[in-house]
VOPAGU-2260 file (C-alpha; in pm, 1 decimal, decimal comma):
REM VOPAGU-2260
SITE   aa  ch    i         X         Y         Z
SITE  GLN   A    0    9112,7    9582,2   15368,2
SITE  VAL   A    1    9173,2    9875,8   15593,9
SITE  GLN   A    2    9054,3    9815,4   15942,3
SITE  LEU   A    3    9074,6   10054,7   16242,3
SITE  VAL   A    4    8975,4    9932,5   16583,6
SITE  GLU   A    5    8956,4   10192,9   16865,1
SITE  SER   A    6    8935,6   10099,6   17243,4
SITE  GLY   A    7    8996,0   10250,3   17564,3
SITE  GLY   A    8    8692,4   10490,3   17605,4
SITE  GLY   A    9    8476,8   10503,6   17904,3
SITE  LEU   A   10    8325,0   10711,0   18183,1
SITE  VAL   A   11    8568,3   10951,1   18367,5
SITE  GLN   A   12    8530,0   11209,5   18620,1
SITE  PRO   A   13    8634,6   11575,5   18534,1
SITE  GLY   A   14    9014,4   11601,4   18573,9
SITE  GLY   A   15    9049,4   11237,9   18510,3
SITE  SER   A   16    9248,3   11049,4   18242,7
SITE  LEU   A   17    9212,9   10785,1   17977,5
SITE  ARG   A   18    9410,5   10636,2   17714,4
SITE  LEU   A   19    9257,5   10550,8   17374,2
SITE  SER   A   20    9411,3   10286,9   17137,4
SITE  CYS   A   21    9368,9   10221,0   16779,5
SITE  ALA   A   22    9487,4    9904,1   16624,9
SITE  ALA   A   23    9517,2    9911,3   16233,2
SITE  SER   A   24    9543,3    9651,0   15994,7
SITE  GLY   A   25    9523,3    9614,6   15607,1
SITE  PHE   A   26    9785,0    9856,0   15494,0
SITE  THR   A   27   10136,2    9954,0   15564,2
SITE  PHE   A   28   10097,9   10141,8   15904,0
SITE  SER   A   29   10450,8   10264,8   15925,3
SITE  ILE   A   30   10418,0   10475,1   15619,1
SITE  TYR   A   31   10098,9   10671,4   15679,2
SITE  ALA   A   32   10021,5   10943,4   15918,6
SITE  MET   A   33    9739,9   10877,6   16166,6
SITE  SER   A   34    9485,5   11097,9   16310,9
SITE  TRP   A   35    9232,0   11115,0   16610,3
SITE  TYR   A   36    8906,1   11292,4   16560,1
SITE  ARG   A   37    8622,4   11327,7   16787,5
SITE  GLN   A   38    8220,3   11399,6   16736,6
SITE  ALA   A   39    8003,8   11526,5   17020,0
SITE  PRO   A   40    7630,3   11497,0   16974,5
SITE  GLY   A   41    7482,9   11749,2   16743,1
SITE  LYS   A   42    7821,5   11857,1   16629,0
SITE  GLU   A   43    8068,2   11810,9   16337,0
SITE  ARG   A   44    8356,7   11565,2   16346,2
SITE  ASP   A   45    8660,8   11752,2   16436,2
SITE  MET   A   46    9018,4   11670,9   16437,0
SITE  VAL   A   47    9189,7   11622,4   16789,9
SITE  ALA   A   48    9549,4   11528,7   16692,7
SITE  SER   A   49    9767,6   11377,3   16420,5
SITE  ILE   A   50   10111,8   11221,1   16390,6
SITE  SER   A   51   10356,9   11171,1   16128,3
SITE  GLU   A   52   10445,2   10843,8   15989,7
SITE  THR   A   53   10765,4   10805,1   16224,3
SITE  GLY   A   54   10598,8   10987,1   16519,8
SITE  THR   A   55   10837,5   11279,2   16478,3
SITE  LEU   A   56   10580,3   11541,6   16408,1
SITE  THR   A   57   10244,0   11592,5   16596,6
SITE  TYR   A   58    9960,0   11846,8   16559,9
SITE  TYR   A   59    9709,1   11935,5   16809,2
SITE  ALA   A   60    9383,6   12132,7   16823,0
SITE  ASP   A   61    9413,3   12429,8   17017,5
SITE  SER   A   62    9203,0   12310,8   17304,9
SITE  MET   A   63    9366,5   11975,5   17338,5
SITE  LYS   A   64    9734,8   12120,6   17354,5
SITE  GLY   A   65    9908,2   12035,9   17693,1
SITE  ARG   A   66    9628,3   11803,6   17769,8
SITE  PHE   A   67    9636,9   11537,9   17506,3
SITE  THR   A   68    9930,0   11333,0   17375,2
SITE  ILE   A   69    9924,4   11137,8   17060,5
SITE  SER   A   70   10193,7   10857,1   16989,0
SITE  ARG   A   71   10224,9   10557,5   16783,8
SITE  ASP   A   72   10398,5   10221,8   16799,5
SITE  ASN   A   73   10487,1   10092,9   16446,3
SITE  ALA   A   74   10590,2    9752,5   16556,4
SITE  LYS   A   75   10247,3    9716,5   16695,6
SITE  ASN   A   76   10046,8    9903,4   16431,7
SITE  THR   A   77    9889,9   10118,5   16706,0
SITE  VAL   A   78    9818,9   10463,7   16744,0
SITE  TYR   A   79    9737,0   10618,2   17104,9
SITE  LEU   A   80    9585,0   10911,1   17246,0
SITE  GLN   A   81    9657,8   10980,0   17598,8
SITE  MET   A   82    9396,5   11224,6   17759,9
SITE  ASN   A   83    9473,1   11403,7   18080,9
SITE  SER   A   84    9269,2   11681,0   18275,5
SITE  LEU   A   85    8958,8   11579,3   18111,7
SITE  GLU   A   86    8666,8   11808,1   18099,3
SITE  PRO   A   87    8281,6   11769,8   18026,7
SITE  GLU   A   88    8328,9   11934,9   17680,7
SITE  ASP   A   89    8560,6   11649,4   17585,2
SITE  THR   A   90    8256,8   11404,6   17589,1
SITE  ALA   A   91    8236,7   11259,8   17253,0
SITE  VAL   A   92    8281,1   10970,9   17033,8
SITE  TYR   A   93    8660,6   10941,2   16947,2
SITE  TYR   A   94    8755,5   10802,5   16596,6
SITE  CYS   A   95    9086,6   10703,1   16464,1
SITE  ASN   A   96    9162,5   10795,9   16087,7
SITE  VAL   A   97    9377,2   10720,9   15818,2
SITE  VAL   A   98    9381,7   10855,4   15442,1
SITE  TRP   A   99    9496,3   10581,2   15255,1
SITE  ARG   A  100    9518,2   10603,6   14869,3
SITE  GLY   A  101    9332,2   10939,8   14891,2
SITE  LEU   A  102    9020,5   10801,7   15102,9
SITE  HIS   A  103    8944,0   10853,5   15446,6
SITE  TYR   A  104    8908,9   10536,6   15678,5
SITE  TRP   A  105    8757,1   10534,7   16016,7
SITE  GLY   A  106    8718,3   10310,7   16303,2
SITE  GLN   A  107    8384,4   10248,2   16472,6
SITE  GLY   A  108    8458,7   10493,9   16738,0
SITE  THR   A  109    8485,4   10480,8   17121,0
SITE  GLN   A  110    8278,8   10677,3   17365,5
SITE  VAL   A  111    8439,3   10893,6   17598,5
SITE  THR   A  112    8221,1   11056,5   17860,6
SITE  VAL   A  113    8348,8   11309,3   18129,7
SITE  SER   A  114    8094,2   11355,1   18400,6
SITE  SER   A  115    8071,9   11352,2   18772,9
């Protein structure tokens, strides 16, 4: 079955950086686009970034442009999210996502807290 396992979250000071990873299994990773979403307390889950199957195309939500970078390693079945210049407003649970056979699959999420 499809499994997505996120890691790399934690507590970081404003202006700091984190790199999230999502290890995927149970499907042919290299032929599916992958996405990162986040959900802050009391808010909806919003897309952060997405990346095409080969990694040649990427999309970022406006507030992440220039600060976040999504990438993937198809040999390792892993997608990454490099987050720089973190702000308190980036505090959220970050989720990895794939749409496989028309259904959304999610990992368990990884908490990112930006605070001094």
